[in-house]
C-alpha positions, 0 to 999 in steps of 0.5 A: 180767515187768513191774512194778505201778510201770509200768502207766499209768493209762490202761490199765483204760480198755483192758479197759473198752472191750475189755469194752464191745466184748465184751458188744455181740459176744455181747448177741444170744446171750446174750439172744435165742437161746432165743426165736430158736430156739423161735419163730423157728427153729421148734426145739423147747425139748427139741432145743434143751436137746440140742444145747445140752449137746452143745455145751456139753460141748464146750466144757467140755473147752475151758475146761479145755485153755484154761488150761495151753495159753496158760500154757505158749505163746510165741508171737512176739506175746506169750504173751497177745496171740497169743491175742487176734484169732483168738480173738474172731474165731473167737467172732463167726463162731460167733455170726452161725452160731447166727443163720443160719437156713438154709432147711433142717429144724430137725434141720439148723438145730439143727446149724448152730447146735450149730457155731455154739454150739462156736465161739462159746463155745470160742474165750472160754475161750482170750481170757478166760485171755489178757486175764486173764494180760495183766492180772496181768502188767501189774499185777504184784503191786499189788492196787490195779492189780488193783482198779482193772481188774476195776471198769473190767471191770465199769463197761464191761461194764454201760456196754455193757449199757446201750446194747445194751438199748436198742438191741437189741430196737428194732433187731431188731424193726425189721429183722424188720418190713422182712422180713429176718433181724433176729437175724442183721444185728444180731450181725454188726454188734455183732461187728464192734464187739467185732472192733475193740475188741479190735483196739485193746487188741492193739495196745496192750498190744505192749509188756507182752507182748513175745516172750521168746526165753529163756521156755523156759529159765525152765523151767515146770510140767507140765500135769500140776503144774499141775492138780494143785497147783490142785486140791490147794487147797482155795480153788479148790474152794470157788470152783468150787462157788460160781461153778458155782451162781451160773452155773447160776441165771444162766444159768437166769434168762437163759434165761427172761428173755423168756418173763416178758415174752411169756408172764407180763406179755404186754408184750414192749416192757418188756424193753428198759426193763428191761434199761435200768434194770438197767444202768444200776443195775449202772453205777452200783453199779460205780462207787460200790462200787469203793472200798468193795469195796477197803476191805471186801475181797473175801471181805465183798464176794461175801457182800454181793453174793449176800446181796442177789440171795438175797432180791430174788430171792425177792422177784421169785418172790413178786410180779413175777407181780403187775406188771411194775414190780414185776420190773423194780424188784426186777430193777435191786435184783439187779443192783446186788448182782451188780454188787458180785462184779462189782466184784471179778471174777477177782481172788478167782481170782487171789489163790487162785494167789497162795496156790497159788504162794506154799505150793508155788512152782508158778505156776498163775495163768493157768490158775487165772484160767482155771478162772473159765470153768469154772463158766460151762460147766458152768453152760451144760451144766445151765441147759439141761435145767433152763430146759427143765424149767422151761418145761416145768412152766409149760405151753410149748407150740407149735403146728406145721402139718402141714409143720413150720412154727411157727403159734405158742407160748403158756404155760398156767401163767406164775405158776407160772413166775413162782414157779420164775423167782424161788425158783430163783435165791434158793435158789442165792444163799442157798447161795453166800452161805454158802459165802463166809462159811464157806468163802473163807478169804484176807483180802486183807491175806494175798493182798497178801503171797502177791503181794508174795512171788511177784513178788520170787520169780519176778523172781529166778529169771527174772533168773537164767535169762537172761529178762525 
């Protein structure tokens, strides 16, 4: 295991560029999938919700098995590095399938989308687990190193969001105007950037994650032990519950965002402006709040972040129907709040796992960090039906020609849409804030103590068994 002092100062920038590329690779799917499926592919919201729910159930199973599989792997290219490139390529094939839009019936299209969705999301569980495990391996017990990387992750994501928000919709519209499938072409171009940025990390981290022939002889917990011990950890349950609420809210907002500009304010040109401003504010927050978060601690950062989000989202529900600029300003403020929690990143999960190892001697750290994926998957499953219900409650409808082709779509109650669009996530953010306030108990000081003790014990164990 690599000592924390050996982490070069440039290492966090590898994670910056990798996440910069990943945000490009996932951008079209994250922001435009729902609008593409309903308004371009001609699939009804009910069918979309059904096929995505089924696909997300498969993805959820992958999120459960990814942690132990990566943690117990011992491939020639390294325990964690071996997963990076195969997973990145599979993710991009899945994205491209979702926007392929073949000339077949809506039902067959839905099946193709479902297969693509599984390919996009299931390998992401392994990819995130591997990159987080690699991070922990390089950082060792240093809280400063861990925070440096998680801050760069957030900064890379938001820097990419700025570029994506300015470029994506104009590119798609330009290509559509030329008579081509702009969604597919842009997703391919963006996907190649994700593959390239991940390949750089794969190359540059070889010396930190080399093949260890003594890996198996060092022993380790079984899959049953890993999850058995994790699920006895109350801090894991606190993080699971808080993150399920957070991801459900985020996925619902993400799925409905395009509908606000299209049907509430009827000005799609403001959507990239809004995304750009929010991304710039989020990037600023990720930069200036990194030292603040390190000073006030991860728990207090989570409380501050969710409190800001609750207040801002309530204001969106009350006033965003009156002016698109009100929505843009409030969305930017919401992005600032969310970035504070993003700076803390996966380290809350890692702290909970360090506590588990300190208490039991069972190393569950890679799997614990992989559990950060599970709330995202549950949020995706839950948000699909919620999104469809909100659209139905807002009077969203589609007109089809006798041959089944889509003629148009509209919304009869856009004011109701905005109310739900704001109040729903506000309630969730308030609940999350209270969960962190009263439920999460690990301080930064205790986390550092656990990590240092665990590092010492693990190094002694590896040395005794002949490992590196």
